[in-house]
N, C-alpha and C positions, 0 to 999 in steps of 0.2 A: 891223453886228451882226445885222440881220435876215437878211442873206444867209448868214451863218455858221449861224444857227439853222436855216434851211431846208435847208442842205446836211447838217447833222448829223441832222435829222429824216429826211432821205432816205437816211441810212446811210453817208455818205461817210467812209471810214476815216481819211483824213488830217485832216479837220476834227475828227473825234472825238479823234484823238491830240493835236491842238493844244489842244482844249478841256480835256483832262485835264491837260496840261502847265500851262495857264493856271490851272487849279484848284489844282494843287500849289503854284504861286507865290503864290496868294491874291490875284490881280489883281482890279481892279474889273470888268473884262470878264467874268471868271468868275462874279461875283455876278450880273451882268445876264443872262448865259447860263443859269444855273441857274434863275432866275426865269422865263425865257421858255420853257424846255423842260419845266418841271415839270408843266403840264397834260397833257403828252403821255406821261406815265409810267404804269406800272401794268400793262402788258401782258406784261412778262417774268416768268419764274419763276426765283428765285434759289436755288441749291444751295450750301451751305457744306461744305467738306471739311476736317476737322481731325483731330488725333491726334498721337501722339508722333513725333519725327523718325525717319526710316528706315522708317516703316510703309508707304511706297509711295503717298503722297498724290498726287504729281505723275504717277505712272504711271496711277493711277485717273482723274485728270482727263484725261490723254491718251487713254486708251481710251474713256472716256465721251464725249469730244468726237468721236471717230471714229464711235461708234454714232449720236450725234445728227445728225451730218452725213449719214450714210447715210439717215436718215429725213427729210432735207431741212430740218432745223431750223438756224437760225443761232445761233452761240455767242459769248458774251463771256467771257473768262477774266481774272480778277484773281489773280495769284500773289504772295503776300507773303513776302519773304525777310527773315531777321533782320538788323538793323543792328548793326554792330560798335560796342561801347561805347567803343572806343579811337580808331578812325578815322572813325566815322560812316558808313562805306560799307557796301554790301551786295553779295554775290556775284551775286544775281539769276540763280541757276542754272537756274530754270525755263525761261529762254529757250533753254537748251541742250536740256533734256529734251523740250520741245514744239516744237522747230524745224520738224518736218515739217508743222505746221499754219500756219506763218507765211505761206505763199504761197496759202492758201485764203482767198478773199474773203469767205467766210461765217463766218470765225473772226477775232475780234479778241483779241489777247493783250496784257496790260499787266502788267509786273512792278513791284512797289513794295517799298520798304524799310519795315520795321516802325516806324522812327523811335523805337525804344525804348518804344513803347506797351505797357502791360500789356494782357493779354487777347488778344494775338496779332494784333491788327488796328489800324492807325491810323484815326482818325476819318474821314479823307477817303475811305476806301473806300465809305462809304455814299453820298457824293455821286457817286463814280465809277460805282457801280451804277446810279444814276438816269440818268446820261449814257448808259450802255450801253442801258438800258431805252428811253430816248427815241430812240436811234439804231436801234431796231427789233430788237434781239437777242431771240430767243425764250427762250433759256436763258442764265443767267449763272452761271458757276462761280467760287466764291471759295475759294482754297486758302490756309489760314493758315500761320503760321510753324511751329507744332507745339511748343507749350510745355507740353502735358500738362494737368494738372488745373486750372490757372488760366485755361485758354483759353476764356473765356466770351464774348468779344467777338463771336464768330460768331453768337450768338443774336440780336444786334441788327442783323444784316444779312440772314441767309438765311431763306427760307421753309421749307426742309427742311435739316436738319443731319445730315451723315454723320460718324460717328466711326470712324476707321480704326485698327485695331489689328493686331498680328501675333503669331504664336506666341511670339516672343522678347520680348514686351513686358514680361516680368518676372513677378514675383509677382502672381498673379491678383487677390488682394484689394487689393494696393497699386494695381494698374492701375485697378480698378473703384471707386475712392473716389467719394464723393458728387458732387464737382464735375463730373467727366466723365460720370457716370451721368445727370445731370439735363439735359444739353444735347443728347443724341442723339435723333434721330427714327428713324435707321437705324444699326445697327452693322455694320461690315465687319471680318471677319477676313481680312486679305490674306495673300498668300504661303501659301495654304492647302495647298500641296504639301509644306510642311515639317511635321516632327513636332510634335505638340501643338496643331494647328489646331482639330481637332474638340473637344479638351478645353477650349480657350479659348472656343469657341462655346457649349459646354454650360454653362460657368461663367457666361458673360454671361447666358444664358437663365435660369439659376437665380437670379442676382442680381436680374434684372428681376421675377421672380415674388415676391421678398421686398420689393422697393422699392414704396412707395406711389405710385400713378399719379395725376397731376393731371388727366389727360384720359382719354378712352376709346380713345386710340390706344396700342397696345402695340408698342414698337419691335421690329422684326424683326432677326434676325441673318443676314447674308449672307456666305457663304464666297466669296472671290475669289482668283484668281491673275492679277493685273492684267498682268504682263509677257507672259502667254500669251493674254490676253483672256478668260479663263475667269470666268464669274459676272457679267459686265458686263450682259448682257441681263436677268438676274434682278434685278440692282441697279436698273436703269432701271425695271423693272416695279414694284418696291417704292416708288421715288420717285413714280411716277405714282399709286400707291395712296394714298400720303400726301397728295399734292396734291389728289386727289379728296375725301379725308377732310376736309381743311381747308376746301375750298370748300363741301362739303355741310353742314358744321356752322357755317359763317360765321366760323370761327376765322382764316382767311387775312386777311380784311379787318381784323379786330380786331388781329391781330399787326402788320400794316402800319401801322395808325394809331398803335399804341403806339411803334413804331420811329421814326416821324416826330417824335413828341413828344420822344423821347429824343435824337434827332439835334439838334433845336433846342437843348435844354439843354446838350448836349455842345459845340455850336458856340459858344454864349454863353460857357461856361466857358473854352474854348480861346482865344477872342478876348480875353476879359478878362485871362487869364493872360499873353498876349503883350503887351498894352498895359501891364500892370503891370510886366513885366520892363523895358520901355522906360523907364517912369517911374523905376524904381529906378536904372537906369544913369545917369540924368541928375539925380538928387536927392542933393545932397551931405549933407543932414541925415539922410537915410535910410541912406546909406553909413556915416555916423558912428554911427548907432544900431546897425547891424549889427556894427561894430567893437567897440562896448561890450558887445554880447551875446557876441561871440567871446572877449573878454578877461575874461568873467565879472563885468563891472561891472553887468550887467543880466541878469535871468533870462528865458529865451526865452518861456515861456508867458505870464507876467504882462505882459511888455513887449508881446507881440502883442495881448493883450486891451486894454491901455491905448491902444495905437496905433490900434486899430480903433474904440475908443469916443471918441477925441478929436474934438471939434467942429472943431478946426483942420484935422484930416485930411479931414473932409467937404469942406471948401472947397478944400484944396490938392491932394487926391488924387482923390476920387471924381468931381468935376466934370470934370477932364481925362480921367479914365479912361473916362467914358461919352461924351466928346465924339468926334465923327467924326475919325479920324486923317487927317493931311495926306496 
């Protein structure tokens, strides 16, 4: 184990890849590894790229990576693709879009399936970000699925959040609803060579002036044409400005502390849910209760409350639920 830890901290790409796979499987080795590398995290800066499908998020990531590598910075990329609700599979198309970076030893790319998680990101992304951080990556780019206004999960991962839009994003008022307005640190209007780009940028700026700000940072609006590389330098400049703002106001450390607390709570919830599912599958009485509810012989809400209040449940369920799994 210590040998793997040392190789990962030295930035070995294969060790990093195996560590992420181990984490995805939920193995005991992954738990030990995360504990060992955690003291070595905190040096990377994480940038989240979100927005509706088709806005050019992958191209933004590709071009931004190119710029960062020219500056000598190492980059970790986590690209999340939607999971099919029917097959459980994912296309992982970002492997195709960013293939020119795969041979670069200073870039590590990992595609993940969303696993049906709401908010655009599976919980495991937070742990993978820390692995990339421990492996010495300077910048970590996290591209989300692109589910629009409900895509708030990126706030729990990134230091700076980029919201990518395009002239064809649709009705401006619909596009700029409260959900997506509250998560952006920087707005991009990509595909700016198309008609309506300037109007979209003006509309965003106007909406920002009307919206109450929770901080003294006013999100800028950047016009980009990512396929041609236009506006990427300006974008990186705005990201650096936001980073300096967070550091100078001590908000960066506060945000990271809050994210660690949230990750702990989410991990507990996810683990308990997994163990509960296992218990359900092996408990004949519970299966019977579910059948009664399905047949309308019992009402779901009251049955759930009675079930949770049962002292017998405390002994039969909660003790095994909290016990260390085999």
